[in-house]
NUSEBA-378655 format. One record per atom (N, C-alpha, C, O): residue in three letters; atom name; x, y, z; residue number from 1. Coordinates in nm, 3 decimals, always signed. Atoms other than C-alpha are relative to their C-alpha. Example, Ala and Ser with C-alpha at 12.3 -4.5 7.8 and 13.67 -1.06 7.14 Angstrom:
<kegus>
res  atom  x  y  z  n
ALA  N  +0.089  -0.119  +0.000  1
ALA  CA  +1.230  -0.450  +0.780  1
ALA  C  +0.090  +0.120  +0.000  1
ALA  O  +0.194  +0.118  +0.066  1
SER  N  -0.082  -0.119  -0.006  2
SER  CA  +1.367  -0.106  +0.714  2
SER  C  -0.077  +0.109  +0.073  2
SER  O  -0.026  +0.220  +0.090  2
</kegus>
This chain:
<kegus>
res  atom  x  y  z  n
MET  N  +0.039  +0.057  +0.125  1
MET  CA  +2.587  +24.121  -6.240  1
MET  C  -0.052  -0.141  +0.027  1
MET  O  -0.002  -0.212  +0.115  1
ALA  N  +0.059  +0.132  -0.015  2
ALA  CA  +2.377  +23.808  -6.273  2
ALA  C  -0.006  -0.069  -0.136  2
ALA  O  -0.035  -0.006  -0.238  2
ALA  N  +0.012  +0.079  +0.124  3
ALA  CA  +2.386  +23.532  -6.532  3
ALA  C  -0.148  -0.022  -0.029  3
ALA  O  -0.229  -0.041  +0.061  3
VAL  N  +0.138  +0.022  +0.041  4
VAL  CA  +2.067  +23.489  -6.730  4
VAL  C  -0.007  -0.126  -0.084  4
VAL  O  +0.056  -0.137  -0.190  4
GLY  N  +0.017  +0.126  +0.070  5
GLY  CA  +1.966  +23.141  -6.835  5
GLY  C  -0.148  -0.031  -0.014  5
GLY  O  -0.233  +0.058  -0.010  5
GLY  N  +0.137  +0.045  +0.022  6
GLY  CA  +1.652  +22.939  -6.886  6
GLY  C  -0.095  +0.035  +0.114  6
GLY  O  -0.208  +0.076  +0.090  6
GLU  N  +0.086  -0.029  -0.116  7
GLU  CA  +1.518  +22.986  -6.533  7
GLU  C  -0.037  +0.148  +0.006  7
GLU  O  -0.151  +0.183  +0.035  7
GLU  N  +0.025  -0.144  -0.001  8
GLU  CA  +1.553  +23.364  -6.553  8
GLU  C  -0.093  +0.040  -0.115  8
GLU  O  -0.180  +0.125  -0.098  8
GLN  N  +0.087  -0.030  +0.114  9
GLN  CA  +1.392  +23.372  -6.897  9
GLN  C  -0.143  -0.045  +0.028  9
GLN  O  -0.238  +0.024  -0.007  9
THR  N  +0.133  +0.048  -0.037  10
THR  CA  +1.101  +23.164  -6.768  10
THR  C  -0.065  +0.098  +0.097  10
THR  O  -0.184  +0.128  +0.085  10
GLY  N  +0.051  -0.101  -0.093  11
GLY  CA  +1.062  +23.413  -6.482  11
GLY  C  -0.041  +0.126  -0.073  11
GLY  O  -0.141  +0.189  -0.038  11
GLY  N  +0.034  -0.118  +0.079  12
GLY  CA  +1.064  +23.696  -6.734  12
GLY  C  -0.129  -0.018  -0.078  12
GLY  O  -0.211  +0.074  -0.085  12
ILE  N  +0.124  +0.028  +0.072  13
ILE  CA  +0.792  +23.533  -6.940  13
ILE  C  -0.119  +0.003  +0.095  13
ILE  O  -0.227  +0.051  +0.059  13
ARG  N  +0.105  -0.006  -0.102  14
ARG  CA  +0.589  +23.492  -6.622  14
ARG  C  -0.037  +0.147  +0.029  14
ARG  O  -0.155  +0.180  +0.044  14
MET  N  +0.025  -0.143  -0.026  15
MET  CA  +0.628  +23.868  -6.559  15
MET  C  -0.072  +0.065  -0.119  15
MET  O  -0.159  +0.149  -0.099  15
LEU  N  +0.068  -0.055  +0.118  16
LEU  CA  +0.524  +23.949  -6.918  16
LEU  C  -0.149  -0.034  +0.005  16
LEU  O  -0.233  +0.049  -0.029  16
ARG  N  +0.141  +0.040  -0.010  17
ARG  CA  +0.203  +23.754  -6.860  17
ARG  C  -0.069  +0.072  +0.114  17
ARG  O  -0.183  +0.117  +0.099  17
LYS  N  +0.059  -0.066  -0.117  18
LYS  CA  +0.143  +23.904  -6.516  18
LYS  C  -0.029  +0.147  -0.028  18
LYS  O  -0.132  +0.199  +0.013  18
PHE  N  +0.015  -0.143  +0.029  19
PHE  CA  +0.190  +24.260  -6.644  19
PHE  C  -0.029  +0.021  -0.148  19
PHE  O  +0.028  +0.111  -0.211  19
ALA  N  +0.032  -0.006  +0.143  20
ALA  CA  +0.040  +24.206  -6.990  20
ALA  C  -0.057  +0.136  -0.042  20
ALA  O  -0.052  +0.172  -0.159  20
ASP  N  +0.056  -0.131  +0.033  21
ASP  CA  -0.126  +24.548  -6.969  21
ASP  C  +0.108  +0.109  -0.008  21
ASP  O  +0.077  +0.224  -0.039  21
GLN  N  -0.111  -0.095  +0.005  22
GLN  CA  +0.218  +24.716  -6.956  22
GLN  C  +0.083  -0.023  -0.127  22
GLN  O  +0.086  -0.134  -0.180  22
ASP  N  -0.090  +0.010  +0.115  23
ASP  CA  +0.456  +24.788  -7.245  23
ASP  C  +0.139  -0.039  +0.054  23
ASP  O  +0.229  +0.044  +0.060  23
LEU  N  -0.118  +0.050  -0.069  24
LEU  CA  +0.726  +24.573  -7.085  24
LEU  C  +0.088  -0.078  -0.096  24
LEU  O  +0.041  -0.168  -0.166  24
SER  N  -0.092  +0.076  +0.086  25
SER  CA  +1.035  +24.454  -7.271  25
SER  C  +0.039  -0.129  +0.069  25
SER  O  +0.026  -0.141  +0.191  25
LEU  N  -0.046  +0.126  -0.058  26
LEU  CA  +1.169  +24.103  -7.220  26
LEU  C  +0.117  +0.026  +0.093  26
LEU  O  +0.130  -0.038  +0.197  26
THR  N  -0.114  -0.034  -0.086  27
THR  CA  +1.486  +24.256  -7.077  27
THR  C  -0.047  +0.048  +0.136  27
THR  O  +0.002  +0.001  +0.239  27
ASP  N  +0.054  -0.048  -0.127  28
ASP  CA  +1.291  +24.445  -6.812  28
ASP  C  -0.072  -0.113  +0.075  28
ASP  O  -0.059  -0.126  +0.196  28
ALA  N  +0.075  +0.109  -0.062  29
ALA  CA  +1.068  +24.142  -6.748  29
ALA  C  +0.093  -0.100  +0.066  29
ALA  O  +0.061  -0.152  +0.173  29
VAL  N  -0.097  +0.092  -0.060  30
VAL  CA  +1.372  +23.921  -6.683  30
VAL  C  +0.063  +0.066  +0.123  30
VAL  O  +0.092  -0.002  +0.222  30
GLY  N  -0.060  -0.071  -0.112  31
GLY  CA  +1.515  +24.187  -6.452  31
GLY  C  -0.084  -0.005  +0.127  31
GLY  O  -0.029  -0.003  +0.237  31
LEU  N  +0.087  -0.001  -0.118  32
LEU  CA  +1.213  +24.178  -6.221  32
LEU  C  +0.021  -0.121  +0.090  32
LEU  O  +0.044  -0.103  +0.209  32
PRO  N  -0.026  +0.114  -0.088  33
PRO  CA  +1.255  +23.820  -6.094  33
PRO  C  +0.146  -0.010  +0.043  33
PRO  O  +0.175  -0.058  +0.153  33
VAL  N  -0.141  +0.000  -0.040  34
VAL  CA  +1.635  +23.854  -6.095  34
VAL  C  +0.020  +0.090  +0.121  34
VAL  O  +0.091  +0.054  +0.215  34
MET  N  -0.011  -0.090  -0.115  35
MET  CA  +1.604  +24.152  -5.860  35
MET  C  -0.062  -0.062  +0.124  35
MET  O  -0.010  -0.044  +0.235  35
ALA  N  +0.064  +0.065  -0.115  36
ALA  CA  +1.369  +23.952  -5.638  36
ALA  C  +0.090  -0.109  +0.059  36
ALA  O  +0.108  -0.116  +0.180  36
VAL  N  -0.088  +0.108  -0.046  37
VAL  CA  +1.604  +23.651  -5.619  37
VAL  C  +0.125  +0.057  +0.068  37
VAL  O  +0.171  +0.004  +0.169  37
GLN  N  -0.121  -0.062  -0.055  38
GLN  CA  +1.904  +23.877  -5.552  38
GLN  C  -0.031  +0.090  +0.120  38
GLN  O  +0.060  +0.145  +0.182  38
ARG  N  +0.047  -0.084  -0.112  39
ARG  CA  +1.697  +24.064  -5.287  39
ARG  C  +0.045  +0.146  -0.017  39
ARG  O  +0.087  +0.211  +0.079  39
ILE  N  -0.033  -0.140  +0.031  40
ILE  CA  +1.764  +24.397  -5.457  40
ILE  C  -0.123  +0.083  +0.031  40
ILE  O  -0.230  +0.057  -0.025  40
ASN  N  +0.117  -0.079  -0.038  41
ASN  CA  +1.537  +24.658  -5.302  41
ASN  C  +0.002  +0.141  -0.054  41
ASN  O  -0.089  +0.219  -0.027  41
ALA  N  -0.006  -0.131  +0.066  42
ALA  CA  +1.649  +24.965  -5.500  42
ALA  C  +0.077  -0.016  -0.131  42
ALA  O  +0.172  -0.093  -0.139  42
CYS  N  -0.058  +0.013  +0.133  43
CYS  CA  +1.740  +25.008  -5.864  43
CYS  C  +0.006  +0.137  -0.066  43
CYS  O  -0.092  +0.211  -0.062  43
TRP  N  -0.007  -0.122  +0.078  44
TRP  CA  +1.868  +25.302  -6.071  44
TRP  C  -0.066  -0.029  -0.133  44
TRP  O  -0.031  -0.126  -0.200  44
SER  N  +0.069  +0.022  +0.126  45
SER  CA  +1.639  +25.335  -6.368  45
SER  C  -0.071  +0.125  -0.047  45
SER  O  -0.119  +0.205  +0.033  45
THR  N  +0.084  -0.103  +0.059  46
THR  CA  +1.478  +25.579  -6.604  46
THR  C  -0.128  -0.062  -0.053  46
THR  O  -0.209  +0.005  -0.117  46
ASP  N  +0.116  +0.075  +0.049  47
ASP  CA  +1.216  +25.313  -6.680  47
ASP  C  -0.085  -0.043  +0.119  47
ASP  O  -0.041  -0.125  +0.200  47
ARG  N  +0.087  +0.029  -0.114  48
ARG  CA  +0.925  +25.294  -6.437  48
ARG  C  -0.038  -0.148  +0.011  48
ARG  O  -0.081  -0.192  +0.117  48
HIS  N  +0.038  +0.141  -0.001  49
HIS  CA  +0.865  +24.929  -6.532  49
HIS  C  +0.080  -0.081  +0.101  49
HIS  O  +0.030  -0.180  +0.154  49
LEU  N  -0.081  +0.076  -0.095  50
LEU  CA  +1.147  +24.813  -6.307  50
LEU  C  -0.052  +0.015  +0.142  50
LEU  O  -0.004  -0.055  +0.232  50
GLY  N  +0.061  -0.015  -0.132  51
GLY  CA  +0.939  +24.931  -6.011  51
GLY  C  -0.134  -0.071  +0.013  51
GLY  O  -0.201  -0.055  +0.115  51
LEU  N  +0.131  +0.066  -0.002  52
LEU  CA  +0.633  +24.718  -6.095  52
LEU  C  -0.019  -0.095  +0.118  52
LEU  O  -0.131  -0.114  +0.165  52
THR  N  +0.012  +0.096  -0.109  53
THR  CA  +0.709  +24.467  -5.820  53
THR  C  +0.029  +0.062  +0.136  53
THR  O  +0.040  -0.009  +0.236  53
GLY  N  -0.021  -0.069  -0.128  54
GLY  CA  +0.773  +24.731  -5.553  54
GLY  C  +0.143  +0.039  +0.029  54
GLY  O  +0.171  +0.096  +0.134  54
VAL  N  -0.139  -0.043  -0.020  55
VAL  CA  +1.148  +24.782  -5.595  55
VAL  C  +0.004  +0.151  -0.011  55
VAL  O  -0.051  +0.208  -0.105  55
ALA  N  -0.015  -0.146  +0.003  56
ALA  CA  +1.232  +25.143  -5.514  56
ALA  C  +0.089  +0.040  -0.116  56
ALA  O  +0.194  -0.020  -0.138  56
LEU  N  -0.079  -0.047  +0.114  57
LEU  CA  +1.359  +25.331  -5.819  57
LEU  C  +0.075  +0.127  +0.037  57
LEU  O  +0.019  +0.218  +0.098  57
VAL  N  -0.080  -0.121  -0.014  58
VAL  CA  +1.640  +25.582  -5.806  58
VAL  C  +0.016  +0.050  -0.143  58
VAL  O  +0.072  -0.019  -0.227  58
THR  N  -0.003  -0.052  +0.137  59
THR  CA  +1.610  +25.805  -6.113  59
THR  C  +0.090  +0.123  -0.008  59
THR  O  +0.134  +0.177  +0.094  59
ASP  N  -0.080  -0.120  +0.020  60
ASP  CA  +1.806  +26.091  -6.261  60
ASP  C  -0.079  +0.126  +0.036  60
ASP  O  -0.023  +0.236  +0.038  60
GLU  N  +0.083  -0.113  -0.037  61
GLU  CA  +1.515  +26.315  -6.159  61
GLU  C  +0.004  +0.029  +0.150  61
GLU  O  -0.047  +0.131  +0.194  61
GLN  N  -0.002  -0.015  -0.147  62
GLN  CA  +1.580  +26.270  -5.785  62
GLN  C  +0.119  +0.078  +0.044  62
GLN  O  +0.137  +0.101  +0.164  62
</kegus>
């Protein structure tokens, strides 16, 4: 678990701008830089947006 403050929110807003062509929620957008900072290289998700930055997704379909 990671705390989310101003720096993480700013990173999320940056992701929203970078991926403006995607239907990305603020929650997902904040998760992208948090995963990068935490060096998380795989994530369980049913939402393909969490893989936008190259993090491998583990889904319930695998």
